[in-house]
C-alpha atoms as a printed R data frame, in Angstrom:
    type eleno elety resid chain resno       x        y       z
1   ATOM     1    CA   MET     A     1 -55.508  -47.435 351.320
2   ATOM     2    CA   SER     A     2 -57.719  -50.435 350.621
3   ATOM     3    CA   GLU     A     3 -56.711  -53.978 351.833
4   ATOM     4    CA   SER     A     4 -56.119  -55.009 348.153
5   ATOM     5    CA   ALA     A     5 -54.041  -51.966 347.440
6   ATOM     6    CA   GLU     A     6 -51.967  -52.496 350.554
7   ATOM     7    CA   ARG     A     7 -51.182  -56.079 349.399
8   ATOM     8    CA   ASP     A     8 -50.295  -54.964 345.919
9   ATOM     9    CA   GLN     A     9 -47.883  -52.521 347.552
10  ATOM    10    CA   ARG     A    10 -46.307  -55.123 349.756
11  ATOM    11    CA   HIS     A    11 -46.074  -57.360 346.722
12  ATOM    12    CA   ARG     A    12 -44.141  -54.639 344.779
13  ATOM    13    CA   GLU     A    13 -41.847  -54.080 347.543
14  ATOM    14    CA   ARG     A    14 -41.039  -57.752 348.031
15  ATOM    15    CA   MET     A    15 -40.462  -58.068 344.236
16  ATOM    16    CA   GLN     A    16 -38.262  -55.014 344.208
17  ATOM    17    CA   ARG     A    17 -36.113  -56.555 347.018
18  ATOM    18    CA   LYS     A    18 -35.972  -59.927 345.348
19  ATOM    19    CA   LYS     A    19 -35.033  -58.242 342.047
20  ATOM    20    CA   GLU     A    20 -31.989  -56.505 343.772
21  ATOM    21    CA   VAL     A    21 -30.942  -59.894 345.122
22  ATOM    22    CA   VAL     A    22 -31.202  -61.758 341.638
23  ATOM    23    CA   ASP     A    23 -29.357  -58.817 339.962
24  ATOM    24    CA   GLN     A    24 -26.610  -58.907 342.416
25  ATOM    25    CA   LYS     A    25 -26.147  -62.683 341.669
26  ATOM    26    CA   ILE     A    26 -26.105  -62.203 338.092
27  ATOM    27    CA   ALA     A    27 -23.518  -59.644 338.308
28  ATOM    28    CA   GLN     A    28 -21.354  -61.937 340.289
29  ATOM    29    CA   ALA     A    29 -21.481  -64.585 337.706
30  ATOM    30    CA   PRO     A    30 -19.626  -63.017 334.654
31  ATOM    31    CA   ASP     A    31 -18.023  -66.317 333.351
32  ATOM    32    CA   GLU     A    32 -19.148  -67.726 329.900
33  ATOM    33    CA   ARG     A    33 -18.016  -71.325 329.263
34  ATOM    34    CA   GLY     A    34 -19.355  -74.692 328.534
35  ATOM    35    CA   VAL     A    35 -20.820  -76.376 331.662
36  ATOM    36    CA   LEU     A    36 -21.165  -80.223 332.568
37  ATOM    37    CA   LEU     A    37 -24.636  -80.959 333.707
38  ATOM    38    CA   VAL     A    38 -25.545  -84.414 335.393
39  ATOM    39    CA   LEU     A    39 -29.158  -85.290 335.676
40  ATOM    40    CA   THR     A    40 -29.574  -88.414 337.764
41  ATOM    41    CA   GLY     A    41 -31.982  -89.809 340.517
42  ATOM    42    CA   ASN     A    42 -34.856  -92.348 340.422
43  ATOM    43    CA   GLY     A    43 -37.476  -90.008 339.258
44  ATOM    44    CA   LYS     A    44 -38.867  -89.456 335.756
45  ATOM    45    CA   GLY     A    45 -37.558  -86.858 333.537
46  ATOM    46    CA   LYS     A    46 -33.679  -87.206 333.280
47  ATOM    47    CA   SER     A    47 -33.581  -87.907 329.535
48  ATOM    48    CA   SER     A    48 -36.502  -85.675 328.819
49  ATOM    49    CA   SER     A    49 -34.633  -82.793 330.520
50  ATOM    50    CA   GLY     A    50 -31.497  -83.568 328.491
51  ATOM    51    CA   PHE     A    51 -33.470  -83.759 325.362
52  ATOM    52    CA   GLY     A    52 -35.177  -80.405 326.192
53  ATOM    53    CA   MET     A    53 -31.966  -78.799 326.444
54  ATOM    54    CA   ALA     A    54 -30.919  -80.309 323.050
55  ATOM    55    CA   ALA     A    55 -33.990  -78.693 321.573
56  ATOM    56    CA   ARG     A    56 -33.267  -75.360 323.331
57  ATOM    57    CA   ALA     A    57 -29.725  -75.409 321.754
58  ATOM    58    CA   LEU     A    58 -31.109  -76.133 318.309
59  ATOM    59    CA   GLY     A    59 -33.473  -73.288 318.716
60  ATOM    60    CA   HIS     A    60 -30.413  -71.008 319.173
61  ATOM    61    CA   GLY     A    61 -28.921  -72.296 315.980
62  ATOM    62    CA   LEU     A    62 -26.414  -74.323 317.922
63  ATOM    63    CA   ARG     A    63 -25.088  -77.886 316.660
64  ATOM    64    CA   VAL     A    64 -25.940  -80.793 318.709
65  ATOM    65    CA   GLY     A    65 -24.589  -84.315 319.228
66  ATOM    66    CA   ILE     A    66 -26.549  -86.992 320.838
67  ATOM    67    CA   VAL     A    67 -25.333  -90.462 322.016
68  ATOM    68    CA   GLN     A    68 -27.862  -92.906 323.575
69  ATOM    69    CA   PHE     A    69 -25.993  -95.648 325.505
70  ATOM    70    CA   ILE     A    70 -28.485  -98.157 326.887
71  ATOM    71    CA   LYS     A    71 -31.793  -97.399 324.860
72  ATOM    72    CA   GLY     A    72 -31.941  -98.626 321.420
73  ATOM    73    CA   ALA     A    73 -34.136 -101.614 321.013
74  ATOM    74    CA   ARG     A    74 -37.099  -99.575 320.069
75  ATOM    75    CA   SER     A    75 -37.795  -96.349 318.394
76  ATOM    76    CA   THR     A    76 -38.357  -93.214 320.407
77  ATOM    77    CA   GLY     A    77 -40.233  -90.004 319.861
78  ATOM    78    CA   GLU     A    78 -37.117  -87.889 320.663
79  ATOM    79    CA   GLU     A    79 -35.185  -89.910 317.990
80  ATOM    80    CA   THR     A    80 -37.906  -89.459 315.446
81  ATOM    81    CA   PHE     A    81 -37.948  -85.750 315.878
82  ATOM    82    CA   PHE     A    82 -34.441  -84.962 316.182
83  ATOM    83    CA   ARG     A    83 -33.509  -86.861 312.990
84  ATOM    84    CA   ARG     A    84 -35.754  -84.218 311.129
85  ATOM    85    CA   PHE     A    85 -32.562  -81.817 311.610
86  ATOM    86    CA   PRO     A    86 -29.664  -83.884 309.950
87  ATOM    87    CA   ASP     A    87 -27.498  -80.951 309.442
88  ATOM    88    CA   GLU     A    88 -27.808  -79.735 312.986
89  ATOM    89    CA   VAL     A    89 -27.940  -82.934 315.077
90  ATOM    90    CA   ARG     A    90 -25.705  -85.921 314.880
91  ATOM    91    CA   TYR     A    91 -27.860  -88.687 316.531
92  ATOM    92    CA   HIS     A    92 -26.317  -91.912 317.427
93  ATOM    93    CA   VAL     A    93 -28.362  -94.858 319.057
94  ATOM    94    CA   MET     A    94 -25.494  -97.283 320.362
95  ATOM    95    CA   GLY     A    95 -27.357  -99.306 323.038
96  ATOM    96    CA   ALA     A    96 -29.211 -102.583 322.449
97  ATOM    97    CA   GLY     A    97 -32.029 -102.074 325.125
98  ATOM    98    CA   PHE     A    98 -32.296 -102.116 328.802
99  ATOM    99    CA   THR     A    99 -29.689 -104.225 330.672
100 ATOM   100    CA   TRP     A   100 -32.185 -106.601 332.014
101 ATOM   101    CA   GLU     A   101 -33.353 -107.296 328.488
102 ATOM   102    CA   THR     A   102 -29.913 -107.858 326.954
103 ATOM   103    CA   GLN     A   103 -28.690 -110.185 329.603
104 ATOM   104    CA   ASP     A   104 -25.249 -110.055 328.011
105 ATOM   105    CA   ARG     A   105 -22.514 -108.107 329.795
106 ATOM   106    CA   GLN     A   106 -19.681 -108.567 327.312
107 ATOM   107    CA   ASP     A   107 -21.840 -107.329 324.488
108 ATOM   108    CA   ASP     A   108 -23.159 -104.298 326.610
109 ATOM   109    CA   ILE     A   109 -19.449 -103.525 327.535
110 ATOM   110    CA   ALA     A   110 -18.592 -103.569 323.696
111 ATOM   111    CA   LYS     A   111 -21.636 -101.378 322.639
112 ATOM   112    CA   ALA     A   112 -20.833  -98.953 325.655
113 ATOM   113    CA   GLU     A   113 -17.055  -98.691 324.294
114 ATOM   114    CA   ALA     A   114 -18.127  -98.085 320.863
115 ATOM   115    CA   ALA     A   115 -20.685  -95.413 322.089
116 ATOM   116    CA   TRP     A   116 -17.852  -93.819 324.031
117 ATOM   117    CA   ALA     A   117 -15.673  -93.543 320.991
118 ATOM   118    CA   VAL     A   118 -18.416  -91.806 319.083
119 ATOM   119    CA   ALA     A   119 -18.898  -89.423 322.158
120 ATOM   120    CA   VAL     A   120 -15.202  -88.626 322.203
121 ATOM   121    CA   GLU     A   121 -15.514  -87.761 318.430
122 ATOM   122    CA   LEU     A   122 -18.347  -85.286 319.363
123 ATOM   123    CA   MET     A   123 -16.529  -83.928 322.173
124 ATOM   124    CA   ARG     A   124 -13.497  -83.085 320.011
125 ATOM   125    CA   ASP     A   125 -15.468  -81.144 317.556
126 ATOM   126    CA   PRO     A   126 -15.664  -77.570 318.266
127 ATOM   127    CA   ASP     A   127 -18.669  -77.120 316.029
128 ATOM   128    CA   VAL     A   128 -20.716  -79.207 318.261
129 ATOM   129    CA   ALA     A   129 -21.964  -76.830 320.954
130 ATOM   130    CA   LEU     A   130 -23.907  -79.346 323.052
131 ATOM   131    CA   VAL     A   131 -23.269  -83.117 323.650
132 ATOM   132    CA   LEU     A   132 -26.098  -85.277 325.307
133 ATOM   133    CA   LEU     A   133 -24.816  -88.609 326.628
134 ATOM   134    CA   ASP     A   134 -28.056  -90.250 327.475
135 ATOM   135    CA   GLU     A   135 -28.000  -92.936 330.153
136 ATOM   136    CA   LEU     A   136 -24.034  -92.749 330.337
137 ATOM   137    CA   ASN     A   137 -24.426  -93.092 334.096
138 ATOM   138    CA   ILE     A   138 -26.044  -96.618 333.621
139 ATOM   139    CA   ALA     A   139 -22.948  -97.729 331.486
140 ATOM   140    CA   LEU     A   140 -20.770  -96.366 334.469
141 ATOM   141    CA   LYS     A   141 -22.734  -98.055 337.177
142 ATOM   142    CA   TYR     A   142 -22.182 -101.458 335.567
143 ATOM   143    CA   GLY     A   143 -18.440 -100.753 335.101
144 ATOM   144    CA   TYR     A   144 -18.737 -100.987 331.138
145 ATOM   145    CA   LEU     A   145 -16.586  -97.812 330.958
146 ATOM   146    CA   GLN     A   146 -13.710  -96.728 332.997
147 ATOM   147    CA   LEU     A   147 -14.846  -93.651 335.134
148 ATOM   148    CA   ASP     A   148 -11.434  -92.027 335.223
149 ATOM   149    CA   GLN     A   149 -11.179  -92.038 331.473
150 ATOM   150    CA   VAL     A   150 -14.763  -90.757 330.936
151 ATOM   151    CA   ILE     A   151 -14.188  -87.627 333.381
152 ATOM   152    CA   ALA     A   152 -10.829  -87.001 331.633
153 ATOM   153    CA   ASP     A   153 -12.326  -87.046 328.130
154 ATOM   154    CA   ILE     A   154 -15.132  -84.706 329.146
155 ATOM   155    CA   GLN     A   155 -12.864  -82.254 330.680
156 ATOM   156    CA   ALA     A   156 -10.705  -82.222 327.726
157 ATOM   157    CA   ARG     A   157 -13.494  -81.042 325.442
158 ATOM   158    CA   PRO     A   158 -13.582  -77.397 323.928
159 ATOM   159    CA   ALA     A   159 -14.005  -74.819 326.522
160 ATOM   160    CA   HIS     A   160 -17.277  -73.628 325.004
161 ATOM   161    CA   GLN     A   161 -18.922  -76.952 324.604
162 ATOM   162    CA   HIS     A   162 -21.806  -78.097 327.041
163 ATOM   163    CA   VAL     A   163 -22.106  -81.828 327.960
164 ATOM   164    CA   VAL     A   164 -25.254  -83.190 329.604
165 ATOM   165    CA   VAL     A   165 -25.157  -86.745 331.256
166 ATOM   166    CA   THR     A   166 -28.227  -88.512 332.176
167 ATOM   167    CA   GLY     A   167 -29.221  -91.702 334.063
168 ATOM   168    CA   ARG     A   168 -29.768  -92.834 337.758
169 ATOM   169    CA   GLY     A   169 -26.949  -93.732 339.833
170 ATOM   170    CA   ALA     A   170 -24.385  -90.976 338.786
171 ATOM   171    CA   PRO     A   171 -21.067  -91.815 340.432
172 ATOM   172    CA   PRO     A   172 -19.696  -89.422 343.103
173 ATOM   173    CA   ALA     A   173 -16.595  -88.515 341.140
174 ATOM   174    CA   LEU     A   174 -18.867  -87.409 338.224
175 ATOM   175    CA   VAL     A   175 -21.289  -85.489 340.428
176 ATOM   176    CA   GLU     A   176 -18.036  -83.677 341.807
177 ATOM   177    CA   ALA     A   177 -16.651  -82.955 338.290
178 ATOM   178    CA   ALA     A   178 -19.975  -81.402 337.327
179 ATOM   179    CA   ASP     A   179 -20.996  -77.791 337.235
180 ATOM   180    CA   THR     A   180 -24.811  -78.455 337.669
181 ATOM   181    CA   VAL     A   181 -26.340  -81.520 339.139
182 ATOM   182    CA   THR     A   182 -29.941  -82.257 339.523
183 ATOM   183    CA   ASP     A   183 -31.209  -85.310 341.486
184 ATOM   184    CA   MET     A   184 -34.833  -86.105 340.313
185 ATOM   185    CA   GLY     A   185 -36.823  -87.846 343.106
186 ATOM   186    CA   MET     A   186 -39.915  -89.952 342.477
187 ATOM   187    CA   THR     A   187 -43.053  -89.120 344.364
188 ATOM   188    CA   LYS     A   188 -45.593  -91.000 342.282
189 ATOM   189    CA   HIS     A   189 -45.412  -92.946 338.882
190 ATOM   190    CA   ALA     A   190 -48.297  -94.033 336.657
191 ATOM   191    CA   PHE     A   191 -46.435  -97.404 336.173
192 ATOM   192    CA   LYS     A   192 -46.728  -98.567 339.679
193 ATOM   193    CA   ALA     A   193 -50.645  -98.011 339.415
194 ATOM   194    CA   GLY     A   194 -50.650 -100.441 336.493
195 ATOM   195    CA   ILE     A   195 -50.502  -97.922 333.694
196 ATOM   196    CA   LYS     A   196 -47.935  -98.832 330.791
197 ATOM   197    CA   ALA     A   197 -45.539  -96.720 329.291
198 ATOM   198    CA   GLN     A   198 -47.269  -93.973 327.119
199 ATOM   199    CA   LYS     A   199 -46.271  -92.832 323.678
200 ATOM   200    CA   GLY     A   200 -45.225  -89.141 323.912
201 ATOM   201    CA   VAL     A   201 -44.649  -89.217 327.606
202 ATOM   202    CA   GLU     A   202 -42.170  -92.236 328.283
203 ATOM   203    CA   PHE     A   203 -41.074  -92.887 324.698
């Protein structure tokens, strides 16, 4: 047998063993229910991942609810895109911009509370399959909302509904309550090299 054929044979055997392991794990996870996903960390991609899941749900014919807690001072590509589907996506921009731009804690608190009321309404609607709470972690980090109440409201949602929470600095109690947590680290970012935020990439 040639070296190439031997390598191909080893690859097939390795992939067969891997398939057996993966198949066994799939068989051991039969539950089907809504999950709470938390996307946090200092790296880029938290909101992008959340909006990707919203698009994925939309592709499956599921209804989606989106609440943006901090962003809102400028239009974004994701808002423009998802507003094309008014019958399938309920899109709410509730923030006034980044906290270092607003510089008004009481107004930020009022907007966060109003945004949470909308989020709770979405999480009480069994027709909404996925709720994206974009930058909720920032509102929690600055104490704009009560963490215990937020977790209780999320846990009271319909059993089949998925909730995605984004933003750096996810509080430990929310991480503990979540089913899936991704901590996105930053290795390199164009902004640090003097490249401004790019349309279609950052907004």
